[in-house]
N, C-alpha and C positions, 0 to 999 in steps of 0.2 A: 775584693774581687767577687765574692759571692753576692754582695749587694748589687753590684753593677750587673751581674748576670741575671739576677732576679728582676731588676728594673727593665733590662732589655727584653726579658721574656714577657713581662707585663705589657710593654709597649707593642711587642709582636702580636700577642693575643688580642690586645685592644684594636690593633690595626686590622687583624683578621675578622674580628667581630663587626667592625664598621663596614668592612668589605662585604661580609655576608649579609648584613642588614641592607646594604645598598642593592646587592643582587636580589635579595628577597623582595624588596620594594619594586625593583624593575620587573621581576617576574609577575608579581601581583598586578602591577600597573599594566603590563602587556596583556595579561589575561582579561582584566577588566575592559581594556580598550577593544579587545577582540569581541567580547560579549556585546559591548555597546554598538560596535560596528555591525554585528549580525542583526541585532534588534533594529538598528536604524535602517538597514537594507530591507528587512522584512516590512517595516512600517512604510518605507518609501514605495515598495512594490504595491502594497495594499492601497496606499494613498493614491498612487497614479491610476490604478484600476478603478477605485471608487470615484475619483474626480472625473475621469473621462467616461465612465459608464453610468453614473447615477442619473443623469438627465434622461437617458433612454429607458432606465429601469422603471417598470410600472407593473400593476396587476395585469393589464392587457398584454404586456410583453411576455409574461411568464404563463399566461393562461390561454393564449390563442395560437393559431397556426401561422406560419410565415406566408406572406403574399408578395406579389410583384417581384418574382425572382429572388425571394428571401431578402429583399431590401426593406420590406415593411412587415407589419404584423408581429407575431411573437415566436417563441421557441419551445412551445409546449411539447411537441414530439421529441425534441432533443433532450429535454429534462426527463421525460418518462423513460426514454430509451437508455439514458445514462444510469438512471436509478435501477432499472431492471438489470442492466449489465452488472452493476456493482453487487447487487443482491445475489444473483445467480453465481457470479464469480466467487463471492465469499462462501456460499453454500458448498461450492465444489472444492475450493482451496483450503479452507480452514480445517475441516475434519481430516482431509488427507495429510495436510502438513502436520497436524497435531499427532496423528497416528505414526507418521514417520519419525517425528521427534521422540515420541514415546519409545519406539523401538531402539533408536540410537542411544537413548539415555538409560532405559530400564532393562532392556532385554539383550542388546548386543554385548558380546564379550569385549574386554578391554583391547585385545589385540586382534579383533575380528577383521579379516580381510574384506568381507562383504560390507561391514559397516564403514570401513575406510573407503571403499568404492562408492558407497552412497554419499558420504561426505564430500568426496571429490566431485561427484556428479552435481551435488547441490552448489558447490563453489563455482563449478563451470557454468551452470545455468544462470547464476547471478551475474556473470560478466558477458553473457551472450547478448548482442544488440537486439533491441525489441523488434526491429523489422524482421529478423530471422524467425521470431516466434510467429509473426504474421504469415510468413511463407510456409512455415511448418503447419500451422492451422489450416491453411488452404490445401496443402497436399495430403495431410493425414486425416483431419476431421471431415473436410468437405469431399475431396475427391476419392478418398479411400473408404472411410466409415460411412459417410452420408450416401455416396453413390452405391456402396454395397447394400445398405438398408433398402434403398429404392429398388435395386435389382431383385432383392430377395422378397420384399413384402409389398412393393407398389408396382410390380410388373414393369419396372424401368421408368415409370413416370416420375418426373423430377419433383421432389418434395424436400427431402433432407440433404440431397446432394447439391446444395446451393448455400450461399452465405445466409446466416441467420443469427439470432441472439444466442442460441445455445452454443454454437461453435465459437463465436466471438468470446463468450464468457469462459469457456473451457480453455481457449488460447490465453486469455488474460489470467486465468487461474495458474497456468503453467509459469507465466511471467512472474507472478507474485509469490509462488510457492517457496523459493529460497528464503525470502524475507520471513515468511511465517515459520518455516522449519527452524531457522537460526534463532528467532525470537523465543519460540516455545521451548527449544532445547535449552537455551540459557535460563529460562524461567524454571524449568524442571530441575536444573542443576542447583538452583538456590534452595531447594527443599532439603533440609538437613537429613543426612543419612540415618541419624538416630531415630527419626520418626518412622522411617521404613522398617528399621530393625525392631522397633518396639511393636509395630503392627504385626510383623511376622512372628515375633515372640509370643504374641497373644493368640496365635493360631489362625490369623487371616492368611488367605492365599495371596499369591503375587498380584493377581488381577484385583482382588478386593482392596489390597493396599494401594494400588494405583488409583482405583476409583474413589475410595473413601478418604485417602490421605494425600496422595501426590497431586492429583488433579485439582482438588479444592484449594490447596496451598499455592498452586501455580496458575490459577485462573486469571490473575491480573496480567501475567506475562502473555497468556494466550490472547487476551483482549488487546494487549499492546500490539502483538503481531497482526491481529485483525485490523486495527486502526492503521498501521503502516501499509497493509495490503490495500485497504480501501483508498487511502490517500494516493497511492501510486496508480492503482487501477482506474480511478475516476478520471485521471488526466492523460492517460496514455492514448495515443492515436494510431501509431504504426501497426500494432498487432491486429487492429480491427479494420484496417483498410481493405484487406482481402477476405475477411471472414464474416462480415455482417453489416458494417456501417453503410448507410445509404446517403446519397446527396440530398434527396428530398423525398418525403413521403406525405401523402395527403391524409393518411389515417394513422391511428396509433396501433402499435403491434398488439395482436390478439393472442398470440402464443409464442413459444420459444422458437418456433420454426419460421417466424417472420423476420424480415430485415428491420432495422431500427435506425433512427437518427441519434447522433451523439453530440454532446456539447463540444468536446475537444475537436472532433471531426468538423463540426459546423464552423468553429473558429478558423480551422485550417482552410476550409473551402472559401470562406468569406475573405480571407487574407491573400489567397493565391489564385482563385478562379474568378473572382469578381471583376467585371469590366471597369469598375470605378472603385478602387480600394479606399480612396479618401472618403467617398460617400458612405461606405459601409463601415468605416472605422468606429463610429459610436456603437454600432451593433456588435462589433467584435469585442469592445471593452465591456459592454453590458452583458454579453454572453459569458465572457470571462468572469465577471462579477458573480453571475448566477452559478457558474461552475465552482467558484471559490466558496460561495455560500452553501452549496450542496455538499461539498467535501467537508467543510467545517461542521455542518449539521450532522452528517453521518458520524464524524469523529466524536462530536459531543454526545450523541446517543451511546456510542460504544464506551465513552468515559463514564457516563452516568451508570450504565450497566455494571461496569467494573467497580465503581465506587459502592454501589448497592451490594454487590457480592462481597466486597471487603468488609462492609459494615455487618452483614449477616454473619460472616465468619468470625468477626471479633466478638459479637454479641452471643 
């Protein structure tokens, strides 16, 4: 009887093992299939853009101004405008987002109601539709702050109280702020608590510990947040519709108080406002290709900076 029981148990466990192996293979197979599908979709999107836009892509296309109702010529003003927008946006959002994450991680008490309110605000901002940011930028930055500056310093003459690069960049900074805060906060949390305690034990102040220990250890996460912000900000159109983007400009912006052309907005205009969408389709794909290349280039620069910082830290 004991022998039979032992054999039954062996068969039972063998069956369970085979079942577990089958489930494990199914899970691994489904995960692998999902990864392959994502990569395939990515390459499919890039392939379609390159295939349809490569014939139009040339040095003249990226170095000249549009002509004939933007059906000919190039997109230089849109490239410059997008580049300036991303740079100003990053200069505004990254420091503020990093400071906010530092407060939440290093200074806020564990049960702080204020910190909880800040985190709730960040989560709420992350789910607000981008068009709402555009309307907020129009009402707050342009009509309130800009008009107030003009009334105070320019005798009411219109200068800052109109759409421009600065207001569009600040609006976009608000849009990307939640991404930066969450990324930097997670990076700060990865720094071992022992390093902080060791620094404080050696006599360093709280700020010295943050500046000399915490920030250098989490700089890779900060750069990751910057990359994500740049990737999102470069392609967003809705927030800049009311705050600075122009349909067409014959000159490049000379200051942050000027309006600007934008690659994403240019694609939107060509696909919705053109009298012959089929005729402008190659321009749309070529502009999309340029936008993709600009975004990838900015990301590569950020990745290179992050890698160099990591190497210096290791050495």
